[in-house]
N, C-alpha and C positions, 0 to 999 in steps of 0.2 A: 504494500500500500504506500501511497505518497504520504507527505507530511500533513495531509488534510486533518483538521481537528475532528475527533470522533464526535458524532452527533449523539444526542439523546434519542430515545425511541418511544413511540406510543405502543402500548401493549393492551389489547382487549382480552381480558380473561373470559374463557368460553365455558358456560355451564356444562357440566358433564366431563370437563377436561381441566378442572382446577389444578390437579397435580401436574399435568403436562404444562399448564400455563406457568406454574411456579418453577418448574424445571427450565422452561424457556427463559424465565427471568434470571435464573442463576447462570445460564449460558450467556445471556446478555452482559451480566456482570463480569463473568470470566473473560469475555472478549474486550472489555475495556470501554464500553460505550458510556456516554456521559450522564446518563440518567434513564429512568423508566417513568413514563407518565401515563396514567390510566384515565381514559375518557369516561363520560357519563353514560355509556351504553349499557353498563352492567353494574355489579356491586363494587364500585370503585373504592369506597372506604374500607370495606371488608377485605378486599384484595390488598390494599395498602397495609392493612394490619398484618396480613400474612407476609408481605414483603419485608416488613420490619423484623420479622422473626426468621425468615428464610433466606435473606441476603445479608451481606456483611458490611459492605462499604459503599455501594452505589447509591447516589441520591435518587429519590423517587418522589412521586406526588400524584395528586389528583389533577386532571386537566380536562375537564373540571367536574365538580359536582354542582347541582342545581340548588340555589339558595331557597327556592320556594318549596322544596319537598321535605325539609326537616326544620325543626325549630333551631335557632342559632345556639341555644344552650346545649342542645343535644349534639349538634355538630361540634361544639367546642370541647365537650367531654371526650368524644371520639378522637378528634384531631390532637388533643393534648396527650392522650394515651399513646397514639401512634408516634408522636414526636418523642416521647420518653422512651418507648420501646426501641426506637430506631437510633437512639443516641444523636438525635438532631438531623437526621438525613431526610426528613419528610417536609415537603412543601404542600400547603393546603390551598389548592387552586379552586376558586369558586366563580360561578357565573350565573347569569339570569336566564340562560337558554334563549328560546324564541317562542313567540306566541303559538306557532303551529305545534311545537313540541309540548308546551305547557297545556294547551287545549286538550291534546291527547291524554295527558296525565291528569286532567281535570283540576289543575291549579291555575290560579289567576295571575297573569303578568300585570304588575302595577306600573309604576314609573321606574324604569330600570336603574338609573343613576341614584335617585333618592332611596330606592329600596336597598341598593347595594351599600350605600353609606350607612343606613340604619342597621343593616345586617352586620357589618363589620363592627360598628359600635357595640351592638348587642353581644356579638361573639366575644369581644375583648372584655365585656363586663360580666361574663358568665362566672358565677361564684364557684370556688372549690373544685376547679378542674385541673389545676396545675399549669405549667408553662405551655403557652401556645406555640405552634410552629410558625414559620413565616407564612403570611397570608398573601396569595397571589390572585389578582383579579383578572378574569377573562375580559379582554378589551378588544375593540375593533375600531369604533369611531372615536373622535376626539374627546367627547365628554367623559367616557369611561376610562380612556387612557389618562386623562387629567386626574380623575378621581383616584386611579391606581397610584399615581405619583404622589398624591396627598395622603392617602390612608393605607396604602398597601406596601408590601415588601417586594412587589414585582408585578409585572403584567405578562400575560400569555395570550398571544393571538392564535387564531387558527385560520388557515387559508388566506393569510394576508398577501398583499401584492408587494413583491420585493422593491419595486420602484417607489413605493409609498412609505417605506420604513423610515427614511430620513425625516419625513414629515411627522410621523408618529413619535419619533424620538424628540423632536423639537417641542412637542406638547408637554413633555415631562419637565419638572423642575430641574435646573442645572445640576444640583447636588445628587439627584437620583440618576439623571442621564449619564453622569460621569462616574458613578459608583459601581464597582464590580460586585458589591454586595446586593445591588438591586437586580432582581431576576428579570431578564428581558428575553422572552422566548417566542417562537412561532412554530406551530404544528404544520408540517408541510407534507401533503399527499405525495407519495413517492412510488414510482414503478420502475424497476430495473429490468431492462430487456434490450437485446440487440436490435429489436424491431421498434424503432422510435414511434412509428405510427400506431402500433398496437399499444405501446406504453401510454401514449397520449390518449388513446381511446379509453383505456382503463381509468385514467384520471378523469376523463370527461364523465364517466359513469358516476364517479364519486362526487364530482363538483356540481353535477346537475341538481342534486338534492339541495345544496347550499344556494344555488342560483334561484331557487324558488322562495327563499327567505328574504323578506323586504329589507331587513337590516343589512344583510350582506350586499344586496343590490345598491343600497344607498352608499355603503362604504366603497364598493368598486366604482361607482359613478364618481365619487370624490377622488379616487385614485386614477381617473382618466379613462374609464371604460364606459362612457355614456352610450356610445353606439351599441355595444353589445348588450348593455343592461336594458336599454329602451326596446331593443328587439326581443329580448327575453320577456319583458313585461307585456309586449304586444302578443306574443305567443301564448302566454299564460291567460291573458284576457280572452283570447280566442279559443281557449280549451285545446290548444295544440301542444301539449306537453311533450309529445314524441319529437317535436322539432327542436327542443331545447339543446340537446348535445351538439347539434350542428351549428348553433349560434354562439358557441363558446370558441372564440378564435384562438389560433395557436399563439398569437401575441399575448393574449390574456392568460392562457393556460400556462405558458412558459414563465410568466411573471408570478404565478401563484402556486405552482407545483414543480416537482422534479420528475423528469422522465428521460429514459435513454439507457445506454450501456453504463457499466460501472464507472468508466472514466468520465463520462458526461455528467453523471449524478454527483461524483466527487467534485467536479469543477463547479457544478451548480451550487453545491453546498458551500464551497468557498465564497461564491458570490453572495450568498445569504449572510455569511459571517462578515464579509467586507461591507455589506449594507448596514450592519450594526446589530444584527441578531446575535446576542451572546450565546444563547442556547437554542440552536435549531433542533427541533424534535421531528424526526422522520416518522411519518405514518405510512408504513409499507403495505402495498398491495401488489398483486402479481397477475400477469396475463395468463399464467399457466396453473393456477391453483389457489389455495386458501392462504390464511395468515401464516401458517407454518412454512409454506412454500415461499412466501414473500420474505420471511425472515432468513430462510436459507440463502436466498439471493442477496439479501443485505449483508449477511455474514461473509459471503464470498467476495463482495465488493469492498469490504473493509477488513479483510484478514491481513 
């Protein structure tokens, strides 16, 4: 491998394969990756508790859990326990998710920035829980980035545009922007394949879901992709969801994801780091199989 900085990775624990997921986490640690971050698709807090006990030195965290699904005092107790069990390796990533997701969960999305500020205040006021871990806010648009700089210990993006990272950094207070202690990360959909078109097509499948979410479209418009987002909104309004993947341009896709052979992905990762992302979090997918296949391809690219 070249001197490329090792990325962190996103790991989705699979029900029925919890032991295999933990073994995969231990392999990620053995191979020297920079961290393991667990998304909100499953039991993120429970899996992080297991990581605290089943790994030794790799940093890990939630990226993210939904603030609307549990009381902040309940979250505080769990987060503090994981923080203690892991000897300080845990980062507690929190977010407001999206109205579409929250509607499915039958929880109400309020005013995201105000709700997040109140949640963090309540979390830190929880009695008799012990020391809390660093609190990382899921951010995308400027108001939440700004709040993360004021009340958080870091911000984590997902599917951000690399060309817009400098702007997002500029929103942070200077002391946070320049501090290595402030966590600044982005989750990057990644497909490693010698067939660039196939890799991009797999990323398009992933990104089509996010393109349906209004907050993402507003963010990508701000990042300079008005033409693509207006076209997507027109297709959604017309009920033409099947047209969405074809509306995601290569220019937009290459700014928000990583695709290609191992060398191309490593080069792309370096570009993300050069853009200012201190902790790039690879979210691996494969054109040829499931998450386990995607990690095998990732391991080969960074061996």
